[in-house]
N, C-alpha and C positions, 0 to 999 in steps of 0.2 A: 337823674338815671347814670349808674354804672356803668364805665366801659373800660375798667382794669381786667386782668386775666381772669379775676373767676366769672366775669358776664362772657367771656368769651370760651373758657374752656368749660365753665359748668351751666352756669345762668341760660344761655343761650340754647346750649342743645338740649338742657333740661326742657325748656320751652318746644323746640322743635320736635323731641321726641314725644309729649303730651298730644301737639298738633297734629301727628300723625295718627294717633289710638284714638282723634276725633273730638280730641275736645277746643271748643273754641278760645281764641285770645283776645282780652279783654284788655284793648292799651290805655295806658297812662292817662291818656287824654279824656275817657270816659268815666273814671272815680266818679266825680263829682256826680255825674247825674242816675245814678246807680245808688247812691247813699242819701241816707239823712242828711248827713253832716262829715266833716271829717273823723267825729270822735265813732261815728257809725261803721260798724263791720258788714250786715247784709246789704245785698244787692236788691234793694225794694221791689222792682218790678221784675226782676228773674224768679222772686221767689210767689210775689201776689201770681204772675202768670203760670208758675208750677200748680198752687195750692188752686187754681179753678180749673186748668187741664187733665191736674190728675181726680179732683174728688167732684168736678161738675157742677161747682157751685157759683154763686156771683161775683162781681168783681166788689161789692158792698163786705162780705162774708171775707173775703179774701183780706180785704184791706184789713178788717178788723182782728184777722187774725193774725196777719204780718205783727199789726201792736202788740197781740200779747206776745209772742214770739222772740218779739226785741227785746221787751222786759225780763226773758227767763236770763239764769246768771248762774244756773248750774250746770257742769258737763254732766251728769250723772242724767240729772231730768231731759238734758236737750239728746242723749242715748236714746232715750224711750222716745222723743219727739220722734227723734229720725228714723224707729221703728216699727212707729204709727200704734202706740200708744198715746193718743191726745186727741181731745175729743172737747167740743164747743157746739152750742145753739149757731145754727145758720139759717139764711133768709127761706121762708117757706116748710124750717121743721119744728115739729113740737118738742123733739126730745134732742138730746145733744149726740150730732154728728161724730163721730172718728172721721179725722182727717187725716191723712198721709203728704207729709212733704216731699217722699219720695217713690217713685214706682221702683218697687223691687224684683217683679214679674218682668216688668216691661224695660229693658234698659234703654231703649231710644225713645223714651216717653221723657227719660232727666234730660235735663242740659249740662253738660259739662262743658264748665270754661277754666282756664289759668289767667292768670295777671299777675305781674310783676311790679314790685315797689309801690304795693299801696302803702297809703301815706296813715296812718292810723294816731291821731292826736292826743294826746295825753301830757299829763305835767312831762311826762319822757315822751316826746312823740317820737316811733318809731317807724322804719321801713321794713319789713320785711321782705327777703330778697322773689319770692314766687308762695302764691296763694292757692290753692285748686278749692273750686268752689262745685257743690251740685245743687243745682236750682236755687243761685242766690244765696245759699249758706257755704259758709268758710268751714271745709274738713281738715285740710292738710297744709299744713305753713311746711315750706321747703327751703333751706338756709346752705346757700352754695359760699363752700368757704375750702382754702385750700391752704395745705395738703391736711388731710386726715388721717391719722395714725387706728386703726383697727382693734389692733391689743392692747394699748390702755387709753384708750378712747380718750384721747385730749385733742383739744383745739379749738380754733375761735368759734367755728360753727357750733359748736354743744353751748357754749358759753353764751354765746349769741339767741339762740333757743331758750335758755334761763331768761334772759334779762328780759326778751319780749314776754314771757309767761307774767315776768312780774310788770314790767311797767306798763303792757297794752293787753289787760288779762281780758279785755272784752272781745279780743278775735279768737279767744282759746276755748268761750263757753262752749262754741257746739263742734271746736276742734275734735276727730279723730284722735290720728296721728300726727307726728310730726316726722321729717327727712332732714337729713346732714348730707351733704354730697361734696365731693372736690371734681366731679366732670368722670370720673370714674367709680370709685368706691360707692355705694349707695346704701346707707344706715337709717333705720327707721326704728322712732319709739313711743310709746301712747303719749297722752297730755301726761304734763306733769314727770316723766321719768328722768333720773338722775342718768348720766351720759353712759354708765355704766350698764344701764337696760338697755340701749341701741346695741340694734344686730343689723345684719347682713342676711336677705333672704337668698341666703344661696343656691338653691333648689329650685329653677324655673316650672317645677312638675305643672300641666302634661305637656311641656316642652320640654329640649334639652338646649344648654348653650350653646351648640351649633346657629340652634332660630335665631341669634342676635348678632348685628354687629361688633357690640362694644356691652363692658359689664355696666355702662350708664343704663342704656336700653333694657338690658334686662332687667333691673334692680326697678326701673320704673314701672315695666308691662307687670311684672310681680305684685307691684303693691298698689298701680292704679290704674291699669286697664280696665275701662269702667263696669264690667259685668265682676271684674275681681274685687274692685272697691268696692260695690253692691254688695257681695258675698261677705267680705269681711266687716263692713257696717254689721250686716242682719247675725251675723253668728259667730264672730271671734272675737269682739272685746267685751271684759266683765270687769265690775267693780268688786274687788273682792275685798270684806270687812272684817275686822279682826280686831284685839282690845285696843293695839295702837292705833288705829285709823283704818282709812280706806285704801286702798292703792289698785288704780285702775291697769290691766293688763288686754294686753293684744298678742292672737297668738303667733308664736314662731314656724318657720314654714312645715316643719314635720308635723306638725299638729295641724295644718291646715290640711296638706294632701291627706294624712293617714283619716283625718273626720272626713273629706270629700270622696275617699276609697271607699269607709263605710259607707257612705249614701246612697253611691253609684251601685254597689253590690247588696240594698236592701232595695230601691229602686227595681233594679234590673233581675233580680231574684233566682237566676239561677245560680250562683253559688249562695248559699245562706249563713255563711260564716268565713270566718278571716282569723288571722294572729297577728298580734302587732306586737313586735318589740321597740321600746323604748327606753334606751337605757336611764337606769337611777339618776336621778336631778336635773331631768330632760322637762320634767314638766307633763307626769304621763297621767296624773289626776287632775288636770285641767286639760289635757286631750280629751278626756271622759266628759269633763265636764259643755266642752265644745259639740264633742258628737252629740250629748243629750239636747244641747239649746238646737242644733241643726234641726236634726230628729222631729224635734217637738215643734217648732215655728218655721222650721223649711219656708223662710220668707220669700227666696228665688227660685222658688222650686214649685210646681204643680205639679202632683204626682199622688195615684190613688193608695199605691204604698205607703202614703205618710199620711194621709186624711187624719188621722186619731190615733198612732202607734201607742204602744204600751211600752216604756222602758223600763230594763230591771236591772239594779250595776250591785253585781258579788262580789262579797269579800273572804277571807278565809280565817280573818283573825278581828278580831274585837277592836284590836286600837286602826285598824286599818278601815273597819268599818269607821268606827268614828271619824278620822283621816279624812276618807273620803265622804262620807256624809256632812261634814264640819266645811267643807271646800263646795259641796253643791249649794248647802243653804247659804256659805258665806257667798256666792259668787251670784244669789237672787236668782237662779233656776227655777222656772215656775213648777210651785208647789212639790217638792220634794218630801215621798213621805219615807223617813228612814221605818223600819219592820223591826219592832222590840223583841215579838215571841212567833213561834211555832203557829198557833193560832191565828195571829194578827195575817201572816205571811200569804193563808191560807185563805184567810177572808178576802181578804187584798184580789188575789189572782183569781180567786175564782166565782166573784160577785159578775163576772160577765159582763160587766161597763170596759171602755177604754180609756185611754189617755194620760193612763197612771204614769207617774214614773217614780218609782220606788228601789229602795237601798236598802238591801239585805246581807247577811253572812251566810255563805251554802249550806251550813250545817243545818240551818232551818229546812231543809228539803228531805233531812235522814230520812228516810222509811216510806217518802213518799212514793207510789207509784200509778197513781189514777191521774191521767189523762184532764186537763183541762178544757174547758168550751171552745177556748178561742187564744189556741197558741198560735197559730201562726200571724198575729197581732203581735205578739210580743218579739223585741230586740232585747237581746240578752247580753250585758258585758261584764266579761269576769276579771276580776283584778288578779294578777297571778297565777293566771290560769295554769299553770303546769302542776300546780299546787292543789287545785279543785279536784283532779283524776284520780287523786291515791284514794283507795278506798272504795266504797260502793256511791260517793257522793257524785260523781258525773255520772253516773246511773240514773240513781235520782231525780237528779236534775230534769236530764232529757229523758225520761219518764213520764215528767210529770208536764214538761214544754215540750213535746214534738214539733217538728216543723216551725216552731220557733226559728228568728237570726241569731247566733251565736259569734260572738266577736271576742278574742282572749287578747288579754292587756299582760304582758311580762317585762318589768325594770331588770331582767339578766337575760342571757340569752336563752333557748330552750337546748338539754344536750343535745346530741347525736342521737343520740338512742332511745330517746322518749318519744316511739312510737304514738302512745294514745294522744298526749297533745298536740300534733301536728296533724291526727284524724281526727280529732275530737274540733280542732279549729282550723285546722289547713285546707285549703284544697290541694288535692295531688299533683306534685310536681311546681308548686309555688314557694313554700317555705312560709317567708313573710306576707303576710298583704302588705307589710309595711316596717323598714327597720330603719331605725336610728341607732345609730353602733354609739361604742363609747369614741372611738376617733372622732366621729361628728359630733359630740357633743364638747368634747375639747375644742375639737376644729374652729367653731362655732362660738365658746367663749361660753357656753352656756353651764359647762363644769368646768375644773380645774383639773390637770392629770393628775395622776396618782403614782408617788414616788416610793421604793422601800429601801431599808437598809435593815441589814440583820446588824443584832449587838450581843453581844456576849456568847462568842460562839464555842467558850466553853462549856455553858450550862446550854446550848441547845440539844435538846431531846432526841434520840437516833431512837424510835421504836424497836429496830431491829437488836441495837444492845443493850435493853430494858436490862436486864437482868445484872450484866455486865458494870453498869452506870449505877447500879443500886447498890451493890458490894463494894464499892468504890465511896460512894455517897456517905452509906449509912453505918459507915466500918464503927462510928462510935456508938451504936444500941446497944442495948444489951443484948443477949443471946435468948431472952423468950420473946423480947419485943420482935426481935430480927426472924427467926425461928416463927413466930403468932404471922408476920406478913407473908414471908414465906409461901407459909403453906395456904394462904386464901389466895397465894398468886399476887407475883407486884405489877401494880399498874401504873399507867403513864403517873395519874395523878401523886404518887405518892412520891414522885422524884422533882414535879413540876411544883409541890408546896413544901418543899426540902426548906425549912426555917433559914440557912447561911443561901441559899439562892435566890430568895424573896427579899431576904435583906439588899440584898448586893445589888438585885433589879432595881429595888424602889430607888436606889440611893444614885442608879445612873437615870434612872424617870427622872428624877428633879433634877439632877444635873443636867441635864439634855431639856430639859423642861425651859427652865432658867434662861439657858443662852439659845433654843431655839422660837419658843412659840410664844413664853410672857411677854419680851420686850415690845412685842407687836399686839398685846392684849389679846392672842389669841387663847385656846384653850385645848383640852384633850381626855380623849376615852383611855381608860384602860380596862383591857376585858383579860378577866380572868378567867382559869378551864371551869371553876366551877363556884358555889357559892361559899363554901369556906376558904377559899384563894380570894375570894374578894374582901371578906373579914380580915385576910392575913395583909393584902396588899395595904389596907388602910390603915393596920394599925401599923406596919413598916415604914408607909409613905408619912403619917402625920409623926412618929418619932424623927425621922429624917428631917423634916420641914422646922421641927420645933428646936433641935441640935442648932440648923442652921439661922435659924433667928435669936436662937440665944448669940450665938455667934458675932453676931451685928450687935449685939448688947440690949437683945429685948430682955427682960424681964421672964423665969420659968413659967410661972403661969400664964400670963398672957401671950408669951409663943406656941404653947401649947393648944391655948382656946384659938389660936389664930391660925394654926396646921393644922388642926382637927374639921375648922370651917373651909378651908380649903380643898376638902375632897367630900363627896357625898356617895354614898352605895346605894345602889337601883338593882334588885330582884324581887323573887316570888317569892312569898311568904311559903311556908311547910307546916304539916301540923306536927311533925318530929320537934320543931324548934322548942315546943312549949315544956319538951319530956325532961325531965330529970334523966342523969346520965352519970354511972360511975368512975368513967374514965375520965379523968381532971381536964383533958386537952379538947375533949368531946363537948364536958360540960361550960368550958368557957367559952366554945364557940358559937351553942347554941345561945351562951346567955347573950353575947355581941350581934348574934343575929337578930335577935328580939330589937336590941337596942338602934342598932342601925338602920331597922328595914322603915322605908316609907310607904305611910299607907297612899291610897290613887289624889288624894289633894295633895300629900307632901311632895310627892311625886312631881305633879304639875308644878305647884312650888321649884319645885329645885329645877327641874327640865327649864323653865323661864329665867331664872337665874342666871342660869349654866351660860343661857343664850346674849345675856346682858354683859356687853365689855363692862369689864369693871369688878363686877359684883362675884362674891366667891357662891359656888364653889366654880375652882379653875377644874379640877377634877371628878370625875362621872366615873364610876370605879364599877362594872358589869360583868355577867357572864353570860346571860341569852338575853336580856332586856336591852331594850334599846338598840339593839343591831341589826333591825328591820323598821322601813317608816319613822326613824326619826331623823330629820331635818335642821340641823344646828350650823349654820355658815359657821361659827366664830370658832369651829371643831376644825383646829389643821393639822393636827397629829393624832392617831393611836399608839397605844403601846399594846401590842399584841400578844398574849403567852398563853394562848387556846391555841390549838391543833385545829383550825378551820378548814374545809377543804368545800370546793363546786361552789352550791348555790349560796351557802352559809358565809364562804370565804368572800365571793362578790359583793353579798350584801353588805358586809360587815363592813369591809374596808371604804366603800361607797358612804360611810358617815363624813367623811375626810373630803368628798369632793366638791361641794358647795359654794356656791363664787361668792363670797365677801368681799374686803373693800381692795383695792390695787394691789396691799401688802402679801395679798392671800394669792399665791403664786401656784402652789401645788399642797395637796393633801400628802401627808407624810407618815407609811407603816412601818413601825418600828417593831421591827420583830425576834420576840426573844425564845420563840419556839422552836423555830426552824425551817417553817412554811415555806417562806421565799426561797430556801434552799433546795425545795420539791415542789418549785411552782407548776412547772409543765405537769407532773405528775397529779401536783390539790383539781388542778383545771380539765386533766386527760379527759374526761369525759364531754367537754363541749368543744364544737369546731374551734380549729385554732384560729382562722379567721376573726372568730367571733372576740374572742378572749388577750389577742397575743398582746394588748396594752392596756389591760385590764389592773396590772401593778408594772412600773417600769424600775429597774434596777438603778440607784442613785446613782452609779458609775454611768448611766447616760449624760447624764448632768455635768457629770466632771468634765467629760468628755466635750460636751456642748462649751462649757466656762473654756477649756483650755483652747478650744475654736473660736468663741467669741473675743478672748483676749489676742489671737491671732490675728484675727480681720482689723480691730483697733490698733493693734502694735504696725500692721503692713501700711497702714494711712500716714501714722507719725515715724515711719520707718529714716524719710531724709532728717527730722530734727535730732539733734544733736541735745541730749538730754544727760548733763552731769550735776545739776544742782540741788542742792539738797540745804544748801546754807541758806541762811531768811530769804537773801534778799535776790535768790536768782531766780525764784520761781516765777516772778513776772514777768522776767526777758523771757524765758521760755513758751512763757504762754503768748507773748505777744509775736515771737518768733512763729510760734506755731496759728498765731491767725494769719498771720503773713504766708506760710504755707498752702494753706487752707485756700485765701485767696477769696473765691466766691461763694455765694449762697449753697448753689449747689453742692459743692465739695461740704459746706457745712452740716447741711442737711442729711449725709449721707454721713459725715462723722458722727453726729446726736446719735441719727436711729442704729448703729452700730455701737456705739460709747453705752444706750441704756440699756441695748441687748447682754453687752458683758456687766453692766452693774446689777442686771434684774437678778441674772445667775447667780452671781456673786452672792445678790442676798437671798436666794431661794437655800443655797447651801451653808451658807453659814449659819452656826461655826463649827460644820466638816473642816476638819483638818488642811484638807486641800485647798479649801480660798488662801491658805498664809501665802503659797509666792508669788500671788496676785496682789495683796494688800497695797506696797508701793503704788502698782499701775493703779489700783485702782482711787486713789488717793488723788493720785494726780489728774486723774481721768474726771473723774467725780466733779473738783470745784474746778477743770477746767469749763464746764458745760456753762456754769455761773456767768464765767467771763466772758465764755464765747456767744452766748444766748443776750447780755448786753451789746458787743461787738458787732452783729450779724442780726442783731434783730430787733434792738433798741428798746428791749423791754425785759421787767424780770425775769428770772427764770424762777418755776417754781418745783423745780427736779427734789430739791430738798428735803416738800414738804411730804412726798411721796416714797421716799424712801425708807426704808425697814429703821425703827428705832435704834434696832444691836447695829446699824453703821452709820445712822447722822452722826451722834454723839459724836464719834472717831472720826469724822468727814469736818464738824465745826471745831474740836479741837488741832488738826493741820491746819486749816483756814487762821487761828489762833496764831497757832506755833511758827509759820511762815509767815505772818505777816500781811497774809491777804484778805484779812475780811476787814482791813480797809478799805481796797479794791474793790472788793465785789461784792460788800453788803450795801445796801442800799440807804440813805439819809430820809428822814421828811423834812420838808421846807420846812415844819419848826422846829428842827435841831439846831442849834447855834452853830455846830461843827458841818452841818449844810453847808456854810459860804466860806469855807478852808478855803474849799477846790479850785474858788475862782482865783484865787492868787497867783499870777502866771510866775512871781518872782523863783529862780532856780530851777523852773520845770524845764525838763527834756520836750525834744518835739513829743518822743513816745508818753509822757508825762501827760500834755497837752492833749493828746487825742485820745487816751484812756481818762481825766478827767470832764472833755468835752462830750464822751459816748456815757460816762457814769450819770454824767446832771441831765443829760438831754431824758435818757431813761427814770430817772427820778422824777422828772418835770412830768414826763407823759403819765406817770402813776399818778399826781399831783393833779395834774389838769383833768384824767376823768374822775376822780375822785369829787376835786369841785363841781365838776360838771354833772355827775350822777348826785351832789348832794342841793346844788340849786342852780340850773340849768341856763334860767333867765339872766341871774347875776354873771357867770362864767361863762359860758358859750362861746364868747367871742373871742377866748384865750384857744377854741379848738382850732382855728385855721395857720392861727400864729405858731401853734404846735405843729404843723404839718407842714408848714415851710420852715420850722427848722428841722425837722426830720429828711426834707430836701436840703437843704445846706450841706446836713452832715457828711451826706451820698457824694455829696456833688464836689466838685476839686476847686472852685473858682476861689474860697476863703480857705485862709490858713487855717492851723489846727486853733491856735490864740485867739482867729476871729471869730470861730465855731465858740469857742467857748465863752466869750465874749458877745454871743448874741443868746447862747443859754443863759447867762446872768442878768440879760435885761428882762428876760423874761419871767424870772425867779421873779424880778425887783416888784416888775407888773402887779406878778400875782398875789406879792403879799402886801403891797398894797390895795389889791383891791380887796382883800384879807378885812384892812383897817379903814377901810370906804366909809364902814358904817358910823366909826365913832367922829371922824370931820367929819360928818353931815348930821351928824346928833343922833342919831338911831341905837336902837338895840339892834345886835345882829339879825332878830327874826321879824322886825319892822321893815327894815331896811331887804332882805331878801323878797319879802311881800311888796315891798317899793318895784323892786328889779321885775315881778310881776306884772304889777299892775301898767307899770310904764311900757312893758310889750304891747300893751291892749289901745295905748293912750296915747303913743308918741311921748311920751316919758314928760306929762305935765299935771302939777296940781293934784295927785294924789297922794300926797305924803299924811293927810290928814286920815285919810280913807286904811292907808297901810297900818296905822298906827291903831285904829280902831277895830281893824280886820286883827290883828295878833292876839288886842286883849280880848276877842270875842273866843280864841281858840287859848286863851292861858290865863281867863280868870275863874276860878274854880265854882263862880255862879252860875255863869253861862256854860264853862265846859270842864263839868266836874268831874275825878278820877276815873279813869275807863271808859271817857267816851268814845275813846276808838273803836271800842268794840259794841257800841249799842248803835244800831241802824237808824232807830227809832232818833237817837242826839246826834249823829250825822245829819242827816236828812233836815234838822230842826235847825242846826248851825248853817248847812248850807243853804236852808230858805234866808236865814239870818243875814248871811253876806249877799246874799242876789238882793236883800231888799237895801244893804246898804248901799253897793256897788249902783244901783237904779236910783236912790239918792242922791248920790255923786255926779249923776248924768253919764254914768257909766252905760253902753248900750249889749257887751255880750255877757248878759245876763244869762247864760247855760255855762261858758266857758269859766265864767273867771271864779264861779266858787267850786268848780270842780279841781280847777288847778290850786287855788288857795287851800283847799281840804288836802289835795294830795300833799303839799310843801307843809301843811300841818300835822300831816301824818306820820312826814319825817322828822321834824323836826321838834314836835310838843308833844307827842305819844309818849306812854310809858314813863 
């Protein structure tokens, strides 16, 4: 049992908080009695008793049910079982009976327990810190580690959870979600989620922050208070299927809060409506799915109002209808019915039957004035609610469904003067039933902030000066053409599509994109003013890119083809496009519009390719399409050359706010039209608080960078930095290590340094970063050095750096000679051994060498144990002792280096032990497994035969590892061979040999 700082600061307080919420504590000593073996995870007595208690069945049936449940190895199937979708024959019944493993209606009829240090045996036996059980079923794994970083989601706890999921998958078959905590911060994520999807449950609604003694208590109550945990299991987890696979998703706090408010309102029936604003990118479609799921299944609620409700989900656009219908179907919602025609709509809503889940566009209500027979049984959820009130659409809807419940959803705030939307969906004085604004999403990491920068101010267009600008820009036009345009009236489009302006901006776009987005594999949209401008940008951009590629040495034809493939145009077709024109320019544009048009299938393929890293197109050039409802995390920049405002502006810029990998810290709007110069005016119809951070000026980031650099500089102030020469930098680094002194100061510096680097990366290639480049190189490379000194491990910061600065930092490492000091060598590298020679080494050099060798050995030992724990597990304790010696003062640095050398030599000897023993590496590895069961005697022949079993193409043909039947047969053969050799652990040995074979003989 661990009694280190993690136990005191995180693990023990977690258990104590759960006990105060009514959880029982299962001590380590009871694990054996509750399980069928160390490789099993269900608490058999708890589950059997629960099955009998909840379902009224006899013990024999309950025991048989336990056996079936113990064999389920699919997480999605387990969720269905948890929700009561499981049936089997029981004693005294002719037909199959539905059996529940959880009583959702009576929380107290379930057994909630917590345990810790649960040893789960596998090839890599693991002991998770804390496991939460309900009725003997493990549902939540909690990993307690210190410290966690909420911003970049780094930390050992996340790695530990991934390792558990890989090494002891049996514990995660029934898992609902996982939690990591450092005793203060509590982050949770669905089974299988990467660290970037772990989130904080920020709002403890219906309680408030002040109701809790600390953040740990709050976070655990939000997720694990028994009735809330049951609600989460019953209604707030979905498996969303797509062409690339299935993703398990669990709700965020705003979705939980909004859905429960909707359900409360339906049950109370006092106010039969509500308005929900959840900002774009925060999972609004999924909120509607969770709402439908709870309203339809309401497993934790008994209410007449929810007996058999009808749900109607409405959108006002075909693309949104397809998107939401797709989400409902993909998430496995019970029987969603997409409505394809007006006739189908009326047939369904006027059938008089209940229990429907229908998805339609609001236009299908056009002209409908006759009320249906059972309107009070309908719950209507309207997406983009503010738009559905236009013309008479809202009136037709309400005439058809009077007395229905109406809930309006919107991804953008409702305008302050939009009385209709507030009236039709809101409650007087309430505003929003639930609000999750732009700042909320950014604070939670659900979206990234959006910044803007104005470019080419000479080419911004002030509509007040349109005639003056026209005379200036079009002075070269002949008089007839000039008069023709002036006669019909100069329009903003005339100026925006000026050929010289388009050419200049296309050049600027390509120059900026190459430096800003392309190095990290991100992509961009170009928003043009109309379809003609789309074509003009396509032509200009292709020309600019082709010229650039030719300058790099590519042949003209290849350069043109490559440049053309880098952008795709997405726009709607027009019947005018096919008509001939006597105007040569107009005819050319029409021809190009036909040539570049993408039909529905081609557009779908282009959008998918745009979403894939490394594939063309790099740019999507649009004017109206894809400015709403297009979610593509890879898009990090939008080049805006269309005078958008209000809802259109908010919708468009949000294309850049989706979370991607760690290198995408924000979306960027590059403004060529001048919108950002009049931002207040463009968004004036909204409440200022709702939109004040919709787009932030890049100047804000420049100020943040300056402040971050000052914070780092303050910590470095006592350090005398002067070295630019090759050998001086290491001395500075050593001096700074001494100056920092303690781990606390190191962690403080590391946090501030990472913030400085992140802001530098975000702004680069903005000229404002140039004055900080020297500091960046010093600080970023010191993190590599400092991590080895203070944490005795390899730093992975460089891996997360943007490509645009990673190369610069690596060049700096090489130029200063520091790469030899900070880059780790592998034990098989001949140069690995050079460090151990103490000749001509100063005390500083000996210290650096000892720390570096220990860091390298830590990595080596971890790799070796992961590869073959039975063979290399003995080195784990020696590594721990070496780390203790490094921190102690008893030995000199020379002695510490010598101890590291001895460990390295012994590992190398173990690597070659199979040769001396006369075995192949595989047979020797299996022998170590067998020796673990037999105290190391007489298994040599069996080890050789077991290796042959898994390497002979006759017994183990290629691909055996992908075929369950063949794997089972191989395990059975291994069991027989072990039995004949006189071994007794006939269940564990085949499992561990198979696990070794999967790692060493598969593929």
